[in-house]
A tleap script that builds the chain and sets N, CA, C and O, in Angstrom:
source leaprc.protein.ff14SB
mol = sequence {
  NMET ARG THR TYR ALA PRO LYS LYS LYS THR
  LYS TYR TRP LEU PRO PRO GLU GLU TYR ARG
  LEU ALA VAL HIE TRP CYS LYS CYS TYR SER
  VAL TRP LEU LYS GLU LEU GLU THR LEU PRO
  ASP THR SER LYS ALA VAL THR TYR ASP SER
  ASP LYS VAL GLN THR SER GLY GLY TYR ASP
  ALA THR ALA GLU LEU ALA ILE ARG ARG THR
  GLU LEU ALA LYS LYS VAL TRP THR VAL ASN
  TYR VAL ALA SER GLN ALA ALA PRO ASP LEU
  TRP LYS TRP ILE LEU LYS GLY THR THR GLU
  ASN TYR THR ALA ASP GLN LEU ILE GLN GLN
  GLY MET PRO CYS SER ARG ASN HIE TYR TYR
  GLN LYS ARG GLN LYS PHE TYR TYR LEU LEU
  ALA ARG ARG CILE
}
set mol.1.N position { 19.406 -2.179 -9.539 }
set mol.1.CA position { 18.602 -1.310 -10.139 }
set mol.1.C position { 17.510 -0.880 -9.075 }
set mol.1.O position { 16.648 -1.640 -8.633 }
set mol.2.N position { 17.669 0.421 -8.738 }
set mol.2.CA position { 16.382 1.182 -7.956 }
set mol.2.C position { 15.432 1.759 -8.664 }
set mol.2.O position { 15.648 2.542 -9.589 }
set mol.3.N position { 14.323 1.400 -8.265 }
set mol.3.CA position { 12.859 1.926 -8.671 }
set mol.3.C position { 12.256 2.728 -7.845 }
set mol.3.O position { 12.214 2.405 -6.658 }
set mol.4.N position { 11.723 3.815 -8.235 }
set mol.4.CA position { 11.258 4.766 -7.816 }
set mol.4.C position { 9.572 4.886 -7.729 }
set mol.4.O position { 8.892 4.827 -8.753 }
set mol.5.N position { 9.035 5.043 -6.519 }
set mol.5.CA position { 7.512 4.683 -6.505 }
set mol.5.C position { 6.869 6.198 -6.690 }
set mol.5.O position { 7.389 7.278 -6.409 }
set mol.6.N position { 5.736 5.958 -7.182 }
set mol.6.CA position { 4.994 7.190 -7.156 }
set mol.6.C position { 4.988 8.237 -6.199 }
set mol.6.O position { 4.866 7.681 -5.108 }
set mol.7.N position { 5.058 9.467 -6.040 }
set mol.7.CA position { 4.903 10.233 -4.971 }
set mol.7.C position { 3.273 10.501 -4.315 }
set mol.7.O position { 2.223 10.363 -4.943 }
set mol.8.N position { 3.394 10.831 -3.180 }
set mol.8.CA position { 1.971 10.756 -2.737 }
set mol.8.C position { 1.018 11.740 -3.317 }
set mol.8.O position { -0.191 11.653 -3.101 }
set mol.9.N position { 1.567 12.708 -4.076 }
set mol.9.CA position { 0.805 13.547 -4.650 }
set mol.9.C position { 0.075 13.331 -6.011 }
set mol.9.O position { -0.669 14.186 -6.491 }
set mol.10.N position { 0.293 12.329 -6.503 }
set mol.10.CA position { 0.016 11.701 -7.697 }
set mol.10.C position { -1.094 10.758 -7.491 }
set mol.10.O position { -1.206 10.051 -6.489 }
set mol.11.N position { -2.026 10.782 -8.629 }
set mol.11.CA position { -3.120 10.023 -8.376 }
set mol.11.C position { -2.740 8.487 -8.364 }
set mol.11.O position { -3.407 7.658 -7.744 }
set mol.12.N position { -1.792 8.226 -8.986 }
set mol.12.CA position { -1.356 6.846 -9.236 }
set mol.12.C position { -0.275 6.173 -7.783 }
set mol.12.O position { 0.580 5.300 -7.932 }
set mol.13.N position { -0.544 6.707 -6.741 }
set mol.13.CA position { 0.270 6.573 -5.388 }
set mol.13.C position { -0.084 5.211 -4.938 }
set mol.13.O position { -1.239 4.795 -5.029 }
set mol.14.N position { 0.839 4.541 -4.475 }
set mol.14.CA position { 0.511 3.299 -3.907 }
set mol.14.C position { 1.315 3.248 -2.568 }
set mol.14.O position { 2.224 4.056 -2.381 }
set mol.15.N position { 0.936 2.154 -1.488 }
set mol.15.CA position { 1.921 2.484 -0.331 }
set mol.15.C position { 2.946 1.367 -0.782 }
set mol.15.O position { 2.668 0.378 -1.460 }
set mol.16.N position { 4.161 1.709 -0.286 }
set mol.16.CA position { 5.362 1.051 -0.764 }
set mol.16.C position { 5.409 -0.613 -0.743 }
set mol.16.O position { 6.157 -1.178 -1.540 }
set mol.17.N position { 4.717 -1.271 0.045 }
set mol.17.CA position { 4.651 -2.461 -0.062 }
set mol.17.C position { 4.004 -3.023 -1.159 }
set mol.17.O position { 4.493 -3.984 -1.753 }
set mol.18.N position { 2.411 -2.248 -1.645 }
set mol.18.CA position { 2.041 -2.730 -2.784 }
set mol.18.C position { 2.913 -2.304 -3.917 }
set mol.18.O position { 2.953 -3.051 -4.894 }
set mol.19.N position { 3.551 -1.308 -3.922 }
set mol.19.CA position { 4.268 -0.864 -5.090 }
set mol.19.C position { 5.381 -2.085 -5.465 }
set mol.19.O position { 5.675 -2.471 -6.596 }
set mol.20.N position { 5.874 -2.541 -4.261 }
set mol.20.CA position { 7.284 -3.400 -4.335 }
set mol.20.C position { 6.618 -4.596 -4.848 }
set mol.20.O position { 7.228 -5.199 -5.731 }
set mol.21.N position { 5.381 -5.104 -4.434 }
set mol.21.CA position { 5.005 -6.104 -4.695 }
set mol.21.C position { 4.549 -6.201 -6.327 }
set mol.21.O position { 4.636 -7.278 -6.917 }
set mol.22.N position { 4.110 -5.112 -6.927 }
set mol.22.CA position { 3.553 -5.085 -8.317 }
set mol.22.C position { 5.091 -5.034 -9.051 }
set mol.22.O position { 5.145 -5.484 -10.196 }
set mol.23.N position { 6.018 -4.643 -8.598 }
set mol.23.CA position { 7.369 -4.514 -9.497 }
set mol.23.C position { 8.300 -5.768 -9.454 }
set mol.23.O position { 9.316 -5.988 -10.114 }
set mol.24.N position { 7.639 -6.591 -8.431 }
set mol.24.CA position { 8.449 -8.007 -8.192 }
set mol.24.C position { 7.685 -9.089 -8.980 }
set mol.24.O position { 8.171 -10.140 -9.397 }
set mol.25.N position { 6.440 -8.677 -9.115 }
set mol.25.CA position { 5.463 -9.374 -9.738 }
set mol.25.C position { 5.779 -9.748 -11.314 }
set mol.25.O position { 5.662 -10.826 -11.896 }
set mol.26.N position { 6.372 -8.029 -11.952 }
set mol.26.CA position { 6.690 -8.104 -13.179 }
set mol.26.C position { 7.873 -8.830 -13.302 }
set mol.26.O position { 7.986 -9.583 -14.270 }
set mol.27.N position { 8.862 -8.723 -12.409 }
set mol.27.CA position { 10.193 -9.305 -12.320 }
set mol.27.C position { 9.931 -10.770 -12.782 }
set mol.27.O position { 10.586 -11.231 -13.717 }
set mol.28.N position { 8.944 -11.540 -12.114 }
set mol.28.CA position { 8.981 -12.944 -12.353 }
set mol.28.C position { 8.305 -13.371 -13.702 }
set mol.28.O position { 8.377 -14.540 -14.081 }
set mol.29.N position { 7.668 -12.437 -14.398 }
set mol.29.CA position { 7.038 -12.499 -15.898 }
set mol.29.C position { 8.024 -13.498 -16.759 }
set mol.29.O position { 7.707 -14.535 -17.342 }
set mol.30.N position { 9.066 -12.994 -16.681 }
set mol.30.CA position { 9.997 -13.871 -17.783 }
set mol.30.C position { 10.419 -15.194 -17.230 }
set mol.30.O position { 10.628 -16.085 -18.053 }
set mol.31.N position { 10.591 -15.484 -15.824 }
set mol.31.CA position { 10.229 -16.830 -15.348 }
set mol.31.C position { 9.113 -17.578 -15.552 }
set mol.31.O position { 9.268 -18.766 -15.837 }
set mol.32.N position { 7.949 -17.094 -15.459 }
set mol.32.CA position { 6.697 -17.672 -15.734 }
set mol.32.C position { 6.767 -18.165 -17.210 }
set mol.32.O position { 6.632 -19.377 -17.380 }
set mol.33.N position { 6.961 -17.375 -18.288 }
set mol.33.CA position { 7.070 -17.325 -19.522 }
set mol.33.C position { 8.007 -18.625 -19.644 }
set mol.33.O position { 7.460 -19.640 -20.076 }
set mol.34.N position { 9.178 -18.679 -19.352 }
set mol.34.CA position { 9.856 -19.883 -19.540 }
set mol.34.C position { 9.344 -20.886 -18.996 }
set mol.34.O position { 9.203 -21.926 -19.639 }
set mol.35.N position { 8.999 -20.792 -17.835 }
set mol.35.CA position { 8.280 -22.314 -17.459 }
set mol.35.C position { 7.227 -22.760 -17.993 }
set mol.35.O position { 6.996 -23.969 -17.997 }
set mol.36.N position { 6.325 -21.784 -18.590 }
set mol.36.CA position { 5.089 -22.401 -19.301 }
set mol.36.C position { 5.795 -23.020 -20.742 }
set mol.36.O position { 5.254 -23.903 -21.408 }
set mol.37.N position { 6.971 -22.452 -21.054 }
set mol.37.CA position { 7.278 -23.126 -22.655 }
set mol.37.C position { 7.891 -24.300 -22.188 }
set mol.37.O position { 7.792 -25.300 -22.900 }
set mol.38.N position { 8.594 -24.382 -20.977 }
set mol.38.CA position { 9.037 -25.570 -20.649 }
set mol.38.C position { 8.477 -26.829 -20.044 }
set mol.38.O position { 9.081 -27.901 -19.994 }
set mol.39.N position { 7.325 -26.609 -19.612 }
set mol.39.CA position { 6.491 -27.449 -18.996 }
set mol.39.C position { 6.018 -28.532 -19.999 }
set mol.39.O position { 5.546 -28.113 -21.056 }
set mol.40.N position { 6.067 -29.548 -19.851 }
set mol.40.CA position { 5.459 -30.544 -20.833 }
set mol.40.C position { 3.888 -30.436 -20.770 }
set mol.40.O position { 3.264 -30.277 -19.721 }
set mol.41.N position { 3.396 -30.528 -21.869 }
set mol.41.CA position { 1.689 -30.529 -22.120 }
set mol.41.C position { 1.548 -31.589 -22.678 }
set mol.41.O position { 1.722 -31.895 -23.857 }
set mol.42.N position { 1.046 -32.489 -21.349 }
set mol.42.CA position { 0.637 -33.592 -21.555 }
set mol.42.C position { -0.734 -34.083 -21.833 }
set mol.42.O position { -1.011 -35.268 -22.020 }
set mol.43.N position { -1.576 -33.095 -21.850 }
set mol.43.CA position { -3.095 -33.142 -21.946 }
set mol.43.C position { -3.592 -32.264 -23.198 }
set mol.43.O position { -4.473 -31.407 -23.132 }
set mol.44.N position { -2.787 -32.671 -24.493 }
set mol.44.CA position { -3.155 -31.724 -25.632 }
set mol.44.C position { -4.656 -31.580 -25.913 }
set mol.44.O position { -5.183 -30.522 -26.258 }
set mol.45.N position { -5.493 -33.114 -25.675 }
set mol.45.CA position { -6.710 -33.018 -26.133 }
set mol.45.C position { -7.548 -32.391 -25.127 }
set mol.45.O position { -8.599 -31.978 -25.618 }
set mol.46.N position { -7.429 -32.186 -23.884 }
set mol.46.CA position { -8.267 -31.665 -22.908 }
set mol.46.C position { -7.942 -30.277 -22.535 }
set mol.46.O position { -6.753 -30.110 -22.265 }
set mol.47.N position { -8.595 -29.383 -22.464 }
set mol.47.CA position { -8.481 -28.053 -22.066 }
set mol.47.C position { -8.735 -27.984 -20.400 }
set mol.47.O position { -9.828 -28.300 -19.932 }
set mol.48.N position { -7.794 -27.611 -19.690 }
set mol.48.CA position { -7.980 -27.681 -18.312 }
set mol.48.C position { -8.427 -26.326 -17.469 }
set mol.48.O position { -8.086 -25.327 -18.104 }
set mol.49.N position { -8.930 -26.080 -16.525 }
set mol.49.CA position { -9.061 -25.169 -15.833 }
set mol.49.C position { -9.135 -25.298 -14.220 }
set mol.49.O position { -9.902 -26.106 -13.695 }
set mol.50.N position { -8.467 -24.628 -13.627 }
set mol.50.CA position { -8.151 -25.054 -12.326 }
set mol.50.C position { -9.458 -25.279 -11.386 }
set mol.50.O position { -9.446 -26.085 -10.455 }
set mol.51.N position { -10.411 -24.607 -11.672 }
set mol.51.CA position { -11.767 -25.077 -10.952 }
set mol.51.C position { -12.493 -26.199 -11.464 }
set mol.51.O position { -13.384 -26.736 -10.805 }
set mol.52.N position { -12.079 -26.664 -12.868 }
set mol.52.CA position { -12.832 -28.056 -13.439 }
set mol.52.C position { -11.852 -29.252 -12.971 }
set mol.52.O position { -12.212 -30.425 -13.070 }
set mol.53.N position { -10.906 -28.975 -12.583 }
set mol.53.CA position { -9.702 -30.437 -12.707 }
set mol.53.C position { -10.228 -31.019 -11.130 }
set mol.53.O position { -10.340 -30.233 -10.189 }
set mol.54.N position { -10.456 -32.139 -11.027 }
set mol.54.CA position { -10.763 -33.016 -9.994 }
set mol.54.C position { -9.857 -34.269 -10.065 }
set mol.54.O position { -9.787 -35.081 -10.988 }
set mol.55.N position { -9.122 -34.254 -8.795 }
set mol.55.CA position { -8.282 -35.472 -8.618 }
set mol.55.C position { -8.721 -36.650 -7.980 }
set mol.55.O position { -9.360 -36.411 -6.955 }
set mol.56.N position { -8.596 -37.756 -8.230 }
set mol.56.CA position { -8.750 -38.922 -7.281 }
set mol.56.C position { -8.157 -38.897 -6.129 }
set mol.56.O position { -7.409 -37.927 -6.003 }
set mol.57.N position { -8.220 -39.746 -5.053 }
set mol.57.CA position { -7.447 -39.793 -4.070 }
set mol.57.C position { -5.827 -39.512 -3.875 }
set mol.57.O position { -5.281 -38.768 -3.060 }
set mol.58.N position { -5.332 -40.221 -4.734 }
set mol.58.CA position { -3.796 -40.202 -5.241 }
set mol.58.C position { -3.266 -39.089 -5.909 }
set mol.58.O position { -3.964 -38.175 -6.347 }
set mol.59.N position { -2.173 -39.144 -5.986 }
set mol.59.CA position { -1.332 -38.114 -6.683 }
set mol.59.C position { -1.627 -38.282 -8.398 }
set mol.59.O position { -1.223 -39.282 -8.992 }
set mol.60.N position { -2.205 -37.432 -8.938 }
set mol.60.CA position { -2.412 -37.201 -10.160 }
set mol.60.C position { -1.477 -36.302 -11.071 }
set mol.60.O position { -1.953 -35.240 -11.472 }
set mol.61.N position { -0.345 -36.603 -11.382 }
set mol.61.CA position { 0.620 -35.910 -12.264 }
set mol.61.C position { 0.339 -34.766 -13.241 }
set mol.61.O position { 0.886 -33.669 -13.354 }
set mol.62.N position { -0.944 -35.488 -14.099 }
set mol.62.CA position { -1.546 -34.452 -15.190 }
set mol.62.C position { -2.222 -33.663 -14.617 }
set mol.62.O position { -2.231 -32.566 -15.176 }
set mol.63.N position { -2.985 -33.747 -13.462 }
set mol.63.CA position { -3.742 -32.730 -12.959 }
set mol.63.C position { -2.952 -31.578 -12.234 }
set mol.63.O position { -3.188 -30.370 -12.231 }
set mol.64.N position { -2.099 -32.183 -11.712 }
set mol.64.CA position { -0.960 -30.994 -11.044 }
set mol.64.C position { -0.314 -30.246 -11.967 }
set mol.64.O position { 0.012 -29.096 -11.675 }
set mol.65.N position { 0.002 -30.843 -13.361 }
set mol.65.CA position { 0.698 -30.177 -14.383 }
set mol.65.C position { -0.386 -29.078 -15.135 }
set mol.65.O position { -0.010 -28.020 -15.640 }
set mol.66.N position { -1.747 -29.531 -15.104 }
set mol.66.CA position { -2.307 -28.825 -15.631 }
set mol.66.C position { -2.944 -27.624 -14.916 }
set mol.66.O position { -3.280 -26.636 -15.569 }
set mol.67.N position { -3.145 -27.703 -13.359 }
set mol.67.CA position { -3.276 -26.683 -12.632 }
set mol.67.C position { -2.010 -25.702 -12.757 }
set mol.67.O position { -2.174 -24.495 -12.934 }
set mol.68.N position { -1.007 -26.164 -12.677 }
set mol.68.CA position { 0.347 -25.146 -12.779 }
set mol.68.C position { 0.376 -24.389 -13.818 }
set mol.68.O position { 0.742 -23.214 -13.772 }
set mol.69.N position { -0.078 -25.090 -15.057 }
set mol.69.CA position { -0.038 -24.181 -16.329 }
set mol.69.C position { -1.167 -23.275 -16.358 }
set mol.69.O position { -1.135 -22.187 -16.931 }
set mol.70.N position { -2.204 -23.755 -15.709 }
set mol.70.CA position { -3.296 -22.633 -15.708 }
set mol.70.C position { -3.183 -21.191 -14.884 }
set mol.70.O position { -3.608 -20.115 -15.305 }
set mol.71.N position { -2.478 -21.427 -13.548 }
set mol.71.CA position { -1.571 -20.775 -12.993 }
set mol.71.C position { -0.897 -19.677 -13.491 }
set mol.71.O position { -1.188 -18.526 -13.165 }
set mol.72.N position { 0.038 -19.981 -14.309 }
set mol.72.CA position { 0.990 -19.609 -14.642 }
set mol.72.C position { 0.466 -18.638 -15.919 }
set mol.72.O position { 0.885 -17.492 -16.083 }
set mol.73.N position { -0.595 -19.342 -16.858 }
set mol.73.CA position { -0.845 -18.862 -18.069 }
set mol.73.C position { -1.932 -17.426 -17.430 }
set mol.73.O position { -2.007 -16.426 -18.143 }
set mol.74.N position { -2.594 -17.462 -16.277 }
set mol.74.CA position { -3.272 -16.728 -15.698 }
set mol.74.C position { -2.200 -15.345 -15.408 }
set mol.74.O position { -2.275 -14.234 -15.932 }
set mol.75.N position { -1.347 -15.769 -14.543 }
set mol.75.CA position { -0.356 -14.579 -14.157 }
set mol.75.C position { 0.252 -13.905 -15.619 }
set mol.75.O position { 0.142 -12.696 -15.825 }
set mol.76.N position { 0.759 -14.623 -16.387 }
set mol.76.CA position { 0.976 -14.077 -17.714 }
set mol.76.C position { -0.015 -13.273 -18.132 }
set mol.76.O position { 0.325 -12.093 -18.205 }
set mol.77.N position { -1.199 -13.524 -18.451 }
set mol.77.CA position { -2.259 -12.836 -18.904 }
set mol.77.C position { -2.480 -11.611 -18.361 }
set mol.77.O position { -2.802 -10.663 -19.077 }
set mol.78.N position { -2.314 -11.488 -16.892 }
set mol.78.CA position { -2.886 -10.342 -15.996 }
set mol.78.C position { -2.074 -9.516 -16.210 }
set mol.78.O position { -2.510 -8.365 -16.179 }
set mol.79.N position { -0.368 -9.711 -16.556 }
set mol.79.CA position { 0.335 -8.689 -16.616 }
set mol.79.C position { 0.259 -8.245 -18.003 }
set mol.79.O position { 0.583 -7.091 -18.281 }
set mol.80.N position { -0.150 -9.082 -18.922 }
set mol.80.CA position { -0.445 -8.413 -20.329 }
set mol.80.C position { -1.550 -7.566 -20.496 }
set mol.80.O position { -1.524 -6.632 -21.298 }
set mol.81.N position { -2.692 -7.876 -19.667 }
set mol.81.CA position { -3.934 -7.558 -19.808 }
set mol.81.C position { -3.674 -5.887 -19.405 }
set mol.81.O position { -3.996 -4.901 -20.067 }
set mol.82.N position { -2.984 -5.951 -18.096 }
set mol.82.CA position { -2.942 -4.775 -17.511 }
set mol.82.C position { -2.350 -3.906 -18.016 }
set mol.82.O position { -2.875 -2.792 -18.031 }
set mol.83.N position { -1.149 -4.088 -18.563 }
set mol.83.CA position { -0.084 -3.390 -19.859 }
set mol.83.C position { -1.096 -2.795 -20.784 }
set mol.83.O position { -1.144 -1.589 -21.026 }
set mol.84.N position { -1.795 -3.571 -21.224 }
set mol.84.CA position { -2.848 -3.220 -22.642 }
set mol.84.C position { -3.694 -2.199 -22.328 }
set mol.84.O position { -4.100 -1.377 -23.150 }
set mol.85.N position { -4.113 -2.228 -20.609 }
set mol.85.CA position { -5.129 -1.131 -20.104 }
set mol.85.C position { -4.583 -0.058 -19.858 }
set mol.85.O position { -5.207 0.987 -20.045 }
set mol.86.N position { -3.309 -0.050 -19.388 }
set mol.86.CA position { -2.400 1.061 -18.869 }
set mol.86.C position { -2.440 2.162 -20.035 }
set mol.86.O position { -2.905 3.301 -20.089 }
set mol.87.N position { -1.667 1.235 -21.067 }
set mol.87.CA position { -1.332 2.119 -22.276 }
set mol.87.C position { -1.372 1.451 -23.619 }
set mol.87.O position { -0.379 1.000 -24.191 }
set mol.88.N position { -2.662 1.424 -24.098 }
set mol.88.CA position { -2.691 0.665 -25.472 }
set mol.88.C position { -1.976 0.931 -26.553 }
set mol.88.O position { -1.917 0.178 -27.525 }
set mol.89.N position { -1.475 1.859 -26.468 }
set mol.89.CA position { -0.466 2.294 -27.648 }
set mol.89.C position { 0.969 2.052 -27.097 }
set mol.89.O position { 1.877 2.207 -27.913 }
set mol.90.N position { 1.307 1.686 -25.802 }
set mol.90.CA position { 2.837 1.691 -25.571 }
set mol.90.C position { 2.839 0.252 -24.606 }
set mol.90.O position { 3.752 0.009 -23.817 }
set mol.91.N position { 1.696 -0.619 -24.808 }
set mol.91.CA position { 2.081 -1.891 -23.790 }
set mol.91.C position { 3.113 -2.516 -23.980 }
set mol.91.O position { 3.750 -2.885 -22.993 }
set mol.92.N position { 3.532 -2.788 -25.158 }
set mol.92.CA position { 4.807 -3.511 -25.646 }
set mol.92.C position { 6.213 -2.946 -24.759 }
set mol.92.O position { 6.995 -3.650 -24.120 }
set mol.93.N position { 6.253 -1.555 -24.931 }
set mol.93.CA position { 7.164 -1.126 -24.284 }
set mol.93.C position { 7.047 -0.808 -22.922 }
set mol.93.O position { 8.060 -0.476 -22.306 }
set mol.94.N position { 5.957 -0.863 -22.366 }
set mol.94.CA position { 5.949 -0.882 -20.803 }
set mol.94.C position { 6.310 -2.364 -20.364 }
set mol.94.O position { 6.845 -2.550 -19.271 }
set mol.95.N position { 6.036 -3.345 -21.157 }
set mol.95.CA position { 6.429 -4.716 -20.679 }
set mol.95.C position { 7.795 -5.134 -20.723 }
set mol.95.O position { 8.409 -5.869 -19.950 }
set mol.96.N position { 8.299 -4.331 -22.127 }
set mol.96.CA position { 9.856 -4.522 -22.002 }
set mol.96.C position { 10.273 -3.880 -20.586 }
set mol.96.O position { 10.595 -4.543 -19.600 }
set mol.97.N position { 10.221 -2.668 -20.644 }
set mol.97.CA position { 10.923 -1.842 -19.317 }
set mol.97.C position { 10.655 -2.501 -18.080 }
set mol.97.O position { 11.523 -2.605 -17.213 }
set mol.98.N position { 9.324 -3.022 -17.932 }
set mol.98.CA position { 9.006 -3.345 -16.285 }
set mol.98.C position { 9.532 -5.013 -16.204 }
set mol.98.O position { 9.897 -5.522 -15.145 }
set mol.99.N position { 9.500 -5.687 -17.414 }
set mol.99.CA position { 9.817 -7.139 -17.066 }
set mol.99.C position { 11.380 -7.312 -17.487 }
set mol.99.O position { 11.994 -8.229 -16.942 }
set mol.100.N position { 11.979 -6.580 -18.315 }
set mol.100.CA position { 13.045 -6.943 -18.683 }
set mol.100.C position { 14.235 -5.732 -18.248 }
set mol.100.O position { 15.299 -5.617 -18.856 }
set mol.101.N position { 13.858 -4.927 -17.161 }
set mol.101.CA position { 14.848 -4.155 -16.750 }
set mol.101.C position { 15.216 -2.866 -17.697 }
set mol.101.O position { 16.234 -2.268 -17.350 }
set mol.102.N position { 14.579 -2.398 -18.755 }
set mol.102.CA position { 15.017 -1.589 -19.491 }
set mol.102.C position { 14.773 -0.324 -19.071 }
set mol.102.O position { 13.604 -0.262 -18.688 }
set mol.103.N position { 15.591 1.185 -18.918 }
set mol.103.CA position { 15.656 2.438 -18.696 }
set mol.103.C position { 14.564 2.917 -19.812 }
set mol.103.O position { 14.193 2.203 -20.743 }
set mol.104.N position { 14.080 4.347 -19.540 }
set mol.104.CA position { 13.247 4.880 -20.779 }
set mol.104.C position { 14.188 5.293 -21.750 }
set mol.104.O position { 13.920 5.132 -22.940 }
set mol.105.N position { 15.442 5.893 -21.337 }
set mol.105.CA position { 16.493 6.327 -22.196 }
set mol.105.C position { 16.906 4.832 -23.014 }
set mol.105.O position { 17.100 5.055 -24.209 }
set mol.106.N position { 17.071 3.468 -22.664 }
set mol.106.CA position { 17.141 2.688 -23.386 }
set mol.106.C position { 16.051 2.238 -24.595 }
set mol.106.O position { 16.328 1.789 -25.707 }
set mol.107.N position { 15.067 2.434 -24.165 }
set mol.107.CA position { 13.665 2.000 -25.010 }
set mol.107.C position { 13.726 2.917 -26.008 }
set mol.107.O position { 13.903 2.546 -27.169 }
set mol.108.N position { 13.559 4.501 -25.613 }
set mol.108.CA position { 13.827 5.327 -26.828 }
set mol.108.C position { 14.802 5.447 -27.913 }
set mol.108.O position { 14.637 5.898 -29.047 }
set mol.109.N position { 16.087 4.850 -27.233 }
set mol.109.CA position { 17.186 4.272 -28.088 }
set mol.109.C position { 16.446 3.252 -29.240 }
set mol.109.O position { 16.544 3.467 -30.449 }
set mol.110.N position { 15.815 2.299 -28.757 }
set mol.110.CA position { 15.378 1.064 -29.451 }
set mol.110.C position { 14.002 1.587 -30.597 }
set mol.110.O position { 13.642 0.848 -31.512 }
set mol.111.N position { 13.586 2.479 -30.429 }
set mol.111.CA position { 12.342 3.271 -30.846 }
set mol.111.C position { 11.326 3.711 -30.390 }
set mol.111.O position { 10.389 4.078 -31.099 }
set mol.112.N position { 11.330 3.766 -28.698 }
set mol.112.CA position { 9.827 3.800 -28.449 }
set mol.112.C position { 9.105 5.177 -28.858 }
set mol.112.O position { 9.748 6.225 -28.795 }
set mol.113.N position { 8.071 5.170 -29.182 }
set mol.113.CA position { 7.625 6.575 -29.885 }
set mol.113.C position { 7.128 7.486 -28.932 }
set mol.113.O position { 6.305 8.307 -29.339 }
set mol.114.N position { 7.418 7.505 -27.894 }
set mol.114.CA position { 7.093 8.700 -26.786 }
set mol.114.C position { 8.289 9.137 -26.198 }
set mol.114.O position { 9.409 8.683 -26.431 }
set mol.115.N position { 7.935 10.230 -25.264 }
set mol.115.CA position { 8.909 10.870 -24.258 }
set mol.115.C position { 9.009 10.134 -23.063 }
set mol.115.O position { 8.227 9.316 -22.577 }
set mol.116.N position { 10.167 10.583 -22.641 }
set mol.116.CA position { 10.609 9.692 -21.179 }
set mol.116.C position { 9.614 9.966 -20.253 }
set mol.116.O position { 9.103 8.994 -19.696 }
set mol.117.N position { 9.226 11.088 -19.966 }
set mol.117.CA position { 8.144 11.667 -18.710 }
set mol.117.C position { 6.643 10.695 -19.250 }
set mol.117.O position { 5.966 10.005 -18.487 }
set mol.118.N position { 6.427 10.853 -20.523 }
set mol.118.CA position { 5.166 10.011 -20.837 }
set mol.118.C position { 5.069 8.506 -20.433 }
set mol.118.O position { 4.229 7.953 -19.723 }
set mol.119.N position { 6.259 7.948 -21.140 }
set mol.119.CA position { 6.657 6.644 -20.408 }
set mol.119.C position { 6.456 6.440 -19.081 }
set mol.119.O position { 5.750 5.513 -18.683 }
set mol.120.N position { 7.145 7.408 -18.159 }
set mol.120.CA position { 6.931 7.027 -16.711 }
set mol.120.C position { 5.460 7.121 -16.112 }
set mol.120.O position { 4.977 6.478 -15.181 }
set mol.121.N position { 4.915 8.054 -16.868 }
set mol.121.CA position { 3.546 8.165 -15.973 }
set mol.121.C position { 2.578 7.100 -16.485 }
set mol.121.O position { 1.525 6.768 -15.940 }
set mol.122.N position { 3.145 6.570 -17.722 }
set mol.122.CA position { 2.310 5.325 -17.953 }
set mol.122.C position { 2.775 4.041 -17.248 }
set mol.122.O position { 2.018 3.078 -17.127 }
set mol.123.N position { 3.768 4.045 -16.883 }
set mol.123.CA position { 4.213 3.099 -16.214 }
set mol.123.C position { 3.893 2.874 -14.705 }
set mol.123.O position { 3.826 1.823 -14.068 }
set mol.124.N position { 3.692 4.330 -14.271 }
set mol.124.CA position { 3.055 4.616 -12.858 }
set mol.124.C position { 1.992 3.890 -12.604 }
set mol.124.O position { 1.856 3.157 -11.624 }
set mol.125.N position { 0.831 4.155 -13.888 }
set mol.125.CA position { -0.364 3.545 -14.283 }
set mol.125.C position { -0.518 2.325 -14.081 }
set mol.125.O position { -1.331 1.854 -13.285 }
set mol.126.N position { 0.422 1.550 -14.940 }
set mol.126.CA position { 0.525 0.314 -14.871 }
set mol.126.C position { 0.957 -0.386 -13.671 }
set mol.126.O position { 0.415 -1.463 -13.425 }
set mol.127.N position { 1.894 0.083 -12.854 }
set mol.127.CA position { 1.994 -0.519 -11.516 }
set mol.127.C position { 0.847 -0.306 -10.586 }
set mol.127.O position { 0.687 -1.114 -9.671 }
set mol.128.N position { 0.041 0.694 -10.730 }
set mol.128.CA position { -0.971 1.272 -10.177 }
set mol.128.C position { -2.137 0.173 -10.135 }
set mol.128.O position { -2.758 -0.216 -9.145 }
set mol.129.N position { -2.273 -0.233 -11.496 }
set mol.129.CA position { -3.483 -1.244 -11.996 }
set mol.129.C position { -2.904 -2.432 -11.746 }
set mol.129.O position { -3.591 -3.106 -10.979 }
set mol.130.N position { -1.919 -2.946 -12.090 }
set mol.130.CA position { -1.274 -4.567 -11.480 }
set mol.130.C position { -1.543 -4.369 -9.926 }
set mol.130.O position { -2.044 -5.342 -9.362 }
set mol.131.N position { -1.292 -3.295 -9.193 }
set mol.131.CA position { -1.315 -3.828 -7.485 }
set mol.131.C position { -2.822 -3.935 -7.316 }
set mol.131.O position { -3.184 -4.866 -6.598 }
set mol.132.N position { -3.646 -3.267 -7.768 }
set mol.132.CA position { -5.106 -3.111 -7.805 }
set mol.132.C position { -5.646 -4.713 -8.248 }
set mol.132.O position { -6.522 -5.381 -7.698 }
set mol.133.N position { -4.973 -4.990 -9.188 }
set mol.133.CA position { -5.622 -6.492 -9.790 }
set mol.133.C position { -4.946 -7.539 -9.165 }
set mol.133.O position { -5.593 -8.587 -9.167 }
set mol.134.N position { -3.727 -7.597 -8.570 }
set mol.134.CA position { -3.183 -8.682 -7.990 }
set mol.134.C position { -3.524 -8.479 -6.344 }
set mol.134.O position { -3.151 -9.322 -5.528 }
savepdb mol mol.pdb
quit
């Protein structure tokens, strides 16, 4: 599937490298969600933060797992947050379109409550804000 970057005349223009980075970041979203669901949570009693986790000199599997879970959760949160900032009323549709490869026409068939052009404008804004955030 080919993605079209915003034109230079729009206010959401990004350099091609940044645009592709934002697109590929979204493609990894489902992988991150699946990994978060399948990683064992061996630390249910303690909440970990990547800044607060300290390890001893040896390998600590629980600490490594906690750090990985924190990183994945932060990435997933970033995509969700930017989508809600880009379009508070369409954020679920933007997520579905950008992370699951749905076109605007397919989303409209599924009940998206806006026009194709409006969706693409919000998607451009989403990619712009995501590229600035990552």
